[in-house]
Structures are given as C-alpha cells and as structure tokens.
C-alpha positions, 0 to 999 in steps of 0.5 A: 399136264403136257410133258416134252421129255428131251433125252438122248437115252431112253427105254428100253435101256436097261441101265443109266439115264435111260432106265431114269428117263423111261421110268419117270415118263411111265410113272407121269402117263399112268397117272394122267399125264400126257407125255411125250418123249424125244430121244435116240435110238437105244444103244447104250451100254453096249454102244451099239444100236439095239437090233429093230431099231437100227437105219438112219431112219425116224421112227414113233411110238405111242401107246395108253398107259394108265389113265395118260398117254405116251408118245415117243419120237426115236431119232437116229444118230452115229454110234461109234464102237470105240467112243473117244472123246472126238467121237463121242462129241460127233455122236451128241452131235449127230442126236442134236441135228437128227432130233431137231424135227421131233423137237419141233413137232413137240413143241407144236403141241405147247406143252406145259414143260420142256424137260431136258436131260443132260447129257446130252447138254449139246441138244441145251441151246435149240431146246431153250431157242425153241422153247422161248420162241414158243413161250413153254417153261423149260427145266434142266436135268443133270445126271452127270457134269459132262464138261467137268468130267470130260476135263478131269477125266482127260476125254477134253483137254483143258487150256482156252478150249476147257475155259470156253467149254465151261463159260457156255456151260454156265450161260446155258444153265443160267438160262433154264427156268428151273435146273435140277440134279442127283444128289446135294453135291451136284445141287451145290455145284449147280449154285456154284455155277451160277444157276440161282438157288431159287430154281435148284431143285433136288431129284434124285435117281429113285428105286422102285421099292416094290420090284426091289426087295430082299429075298432069302432062301433059294437063289436062281443066279447062285444055283446057275452059277454053282455058289453055294452058301458056303462062299462068298459072292462079290458082284458088280453089276452095272456099265463098264465104262472108263469113269467106274474105275473098274481096273480096281477090282481086277487088282484086288481079284488077283490079290485075293485069287488064292483065297478059298470061298471068294467069287468075283461076278462082273456083269454088263457091258461098256466101253472098257469091258473088252479091255477089262476082260483082257486084263482079267485074263487068267484069273479064276475067281472072276465070272464075267456075265452079260447085262441081265434083263430087267425081270431078273435083276432083283434076284440078281442083286439079291444073289450077291453077299457083297456088292461092289461099287468103285469109282474113280477118285477124280469124277465122285462128286460129279456122278452119283452112281445110278446103281446105287438105289437098287443095291441099297433096296436089295438089302445087301451090303455094299462096298465103295470107294469114295473120298470121305468128303464126297456125296458118295463117300457120306452115303456109304459111310451111312449105309455100308463100307468106304474105302479110298479110291485107289487103294486096292489093298484096303478094298481087299482087306474090307473084302476079307474081313465082311466075307467072314462076318455074315452078321456084319453084312446083315446089319449093314444091308438092313440099314441100306434098305432103310435109307433107300425107304426113307429116301429113294422111293420112287413115288414120293420123289416123282410126287414132288417132281410133279407139283413142282412142274405143275407150278410152271405152268403159264 
C-alpha cells in the first residue's frame, strides 16, 4: 500500500505519540509498504526543538526500510517554552499552517489511505478537505481526546466556547471513513460522540516484546545509582506534564522519607518538571534523571522493583498512558492511580495494583506493603507480562491495522 501518515509528533521523539507514529511507519515500511510522513520537527517532551532541526525551514528525509520506503517531510512550527492553553493553541495552529504544502505534495502521490493522528485535531479539516477532493479514504487515530482533556483540566474554559469546540469535534469525527482509538473505553466514547459503530476500530498502543523483556541479575542502572538488592527502587519514567498528576508522588515521597530502603527515581522531562523538582527540594529519597536513550529503555524498566503510574482522576478515561505497555512487558509490578470504573483501573486490577487517585496515603500504604513482599511483586510482574504478550504485541496489532487499511483502498 501507499500510506500517508499525518502526525504532529514523530520519531526521534522517545515518548508519547511520536514514539508510536515512528514505530508504525517503520513496521509498515519493513513489510514492503510505501509510507510518507508529514510531521513537525521533533520537540517533545522537552518542549524544545531538538538540535539539528531548528529554524523555520522544511526538511525532507528518505530511506529504504526492509522491502519498502519511508519518506518524511518535517515542517517547522512554533514551540512555546512554557505551554499554556492559548500558547498550545497557537503551537498547534502553526503546524496546521506550515504542514499544508507538505500535505498537498503527499496527496499528489495518491496514497491508498490518509492516516491522521490526533492530537492535533486542528489538522483534521484540511486533511478531510484535501483527501476528499483527491478521492482518498481517511482514517483518524485518536491517541488523546484533546478537547475533553483541555476542558476538564481547565486549559480551555467551558461555556459557549466549550460547546462550540465539542460540536466541531463531533462534526469532524463523523466525516472520517474510519476512526480508531487505543482502548475500549475510548472507542466507546467515539461512539458516544456520534461516530457510527461500524467505523470505530480498536488500535491499542503496542509494545515490542523482543525489545522489552524481563531481565535478572546485575543491572547497570542500579549499579550507576549505587542501589543494592536490599533497596526498593520505585520508578516513574516518562513525560512530566500536568495530566500525569505527578504531585502525588512527591507527597508520597515526603510521607515515606524516613523509611529506610526506599528510593524514588524520576526519569524524564516535560512542561511540569521544573515545578515538580522545586516542590521536591530537600527530599533525600527522590532522585531525578533526564530522559534516557531508547537503547537503554529495557535496562531502565528492569531496574525497578515497583513502577509508579499516577494519573489524574479527571482524565483517566480520556487517555491511556502509553508507558504502561513497556512496564507490563518488563515483568516488573506496577502501582497506578485510577478509578475502578475506568479502563486503566480495570487493566491495573488485572495486572498490578490500583489505588484511587487523589489518595496519597493509600498509595504510600501500597508501596510499603509490596516493598516488603518480593514474592507478590514477582507474581504481579508475571501477570503483567502475560497481559502484554496476549494483547499488546506489535506484530498482531499492526497486522490487524494493515488488513483493515487494505480494505479501504479505492
């Protein structure tokens, strides 16, 4: 097939949507498909354009991957150093404008399907119009419900503006030939927003089970930190934004700072990191590391005795943390915060430990309980690995996508 992938974020971004868009394009190209990507210069999660990609200029890359080809058109955009509601909107609008010429060029090659990733929904109108004008089928993949999340978190105020945003979102969703999302709950929400059930597809965030595997024995991350087997390493690794609710981990670290044998390792970057670090100043049991390179991910995930996955209660069913797949594949246990009636909550109850959000005392109790019970940690870690093997392996997930996309060809 010829596939045009229209995604704000793309590799070499190491976390979030860019990671999955990059892996999708590579998997398809390796199997003989022609993939063209229209994306922005990499900037996430640092909210700073990566070295070598700066300036208001376009950049094209082309390489053969396996038996297929991968072409990437990178478009300039404005990146605020401190994103807020209005600044995020301008940021997304800048990509919508600069990516328009690259989108037109990609459509001239008459792709079999135009695959649009949301966020950013702001590019959906031009994708729909131009793909419709050229007779190309369209597929929208919803990684986050950005309108709902922005309203629920107060990034965008409600009232008439909120009502208008939801009407526009529903109108756009209804016009795509196919709409997918990453969890059953998010697919149900698509149907609630008016997308016909026959157009809704489950496309979960996958994990490469060959790259992320359980490890035993000496671990380089623990050695570098000087952490022995008698210390429980509690790991959060990923984006440090506002929707993650990471303040609760600082609260818990403060409650447990007098408990020997516990270390909190915070790995990553993001818009909230500097605020969180200032908030955690003086806590000797909390260590901060920058985002680690992809080739070190398996070692990092396996360094943990317990993974911590906080999530704000008001966005728990609007997003499914992309880092969860890697955590489960590592075979290490996870403690997360989510309400019981959310999809994240249900997954945590099958594969780890769920704690109600906004209850740091309960999270601290769970940490203390499992820090003292390595056998229970091992059982839960094995359950997580089995879940990853049964539902999140990249090969069957992407094969289902490729089969469905092939059925859309005109």
